[in-house]
C-alpha positions in Angstrom: 138.9 61.2 112.2 139.6 64.2 110.7 143.5 65.4 110.2 143.9 66.4 114.4 145.3 62.2 115.1 148.9 63.6 114.5 148.1 65.5 117.1 146.7 63.4 119.9 150.4 63.1 121.7 150.5 67.0 122.2 146.9 66.8 123.7 147.6 63.9 126.0 150.9 65.9 127.5 149.2 69.3 127.9 146.5 67.5 129.5 148.6 64.8 131.7 151.1 68.1 132.7 148.6 70.8 133.2 146.6 68.0 135.9 150.7 66.8 137.4 150.7 70.3 137.8 147.6 70.9 139.5 148.4 68.1 141.7 151.4 68.7 143.3 150.4 72.4 144.3 147.2 70.7 146.0 149.6 67.9 148.1 151.9 70.9 148.7 149.0 73.1 150.2 147.4 70.3 151.8 150.2 68.8 153.3 153.1 71.8 153.8 153.7 73.3 156.9 150.9 76.9 157.5 153.2 78.6 160.6 152.9 82.3 160.1 154.1 84.8 161.9 154.5 88.5 161.5 158.1 88.1 161.1 156.9 86.0 157.5 154.0 87.2 156.7 156.1 91.0 156.3 157.4 92.1 152.9 160.6 91.7 151.8 162.9 93.9 150.4 166.5 92.8 149.7 167.1 92.6 153.5 165.9 96.0 154.2 162.8 97.2 155.5 160.1 98.6 153.1 159.7 102.1 153.0 156.4 103.0 152.3 152.9 101.2 151.4 153.7 97.8 149.7 151.0 98.1 146.7 152.1 102.0 145.1 150.4 103.2 142.2 153.0 102.8 139.5 153.3 105.6 136.9 151.8 104.9 133.3 154.9 106.0 132.3 157.0 103.2 133.4 154.8 100.7 131.6 154.5 102.2 128.7 158.8 101.6 128.7 157.7 98.5 129.4 155.4 97.7 126.6 157.5 99.4 124.2 160.5 97.2 124.8 158.6 94.2 124.3 157.7 95.6 121.2 161.2 96.8 119.3 162.0 93.5 121.4 159.6 91.0 119.5 160.6 93.1 116.0 163.9 92.3 116.3 163.2 88.3 116.1 162.1 88.7 112.9 165.7 89.5 112.0 167.1 85.7 112.5 164.3 84.0 110.2 165.9 86.6 107.3 169.2 86.0 107.6 169.3 82.9 107.8 167.4 82.4 103.6 169.4 85.6 103.0 170.3 84.4 99.8 167.6 82.3 99.2 165.6 85.4 98.7 167.6 87.6 96.8 166.9 91.5 96.6 163.3 90.7 97.1 163.7 89.6 100.7 166.4 92.8 101.0 164.1 95.4 100.0 161.7 93.5 102.2 163.3 93.2 104.9 164.2 97.6 104.4 160.9 98.1 104.3 160.7 96.8 107.9 163.7 98.4 109.4 162.5 102.1 107.6 159.0 101.0 108.9 160.7 100.2 112.6 162.7 103.5 113.0 159.9 105.3 111.9 157.7 104.0 115.2 160.7 104.8 116.8 161.5 108.7 116.0 157.4 108.4 115.8 158.0 107.4 120.3 161.2 109.7 120.5 159.8 112.6 119.4 156.8 111.5 121.2 159.1 111.7 124.6 157.8 108.2 125.1 161.0 107.0 125.7 162.2 109.6 128.1 162.6 108.8 132.0 161.6 111.1 134.5 
């Protein structure tokens, strides 16, 4: 075999866990009680009667803010390995992180100027 032999236990784990998940969901669907009533089928919003249709269009700005949050959140994750290896990286690592922060700041300022972070 090739060098993939050490990954065999991981592949077996993925196959077994995926199969088990499908089995449990299938058994629950097969043997679970199904007694739909109008009250059970009605939308639920924190104990209040829903106002308007359940599936309404969300403004694009909502998704833009969410994507930008995820983007900046993921980029901030890169600070942890840099902080852990700060002494080993010396001046080169410091300068690289300053450049990285500068790029993040430039993107943040650009988004701010474009009005992408304003909620109306």
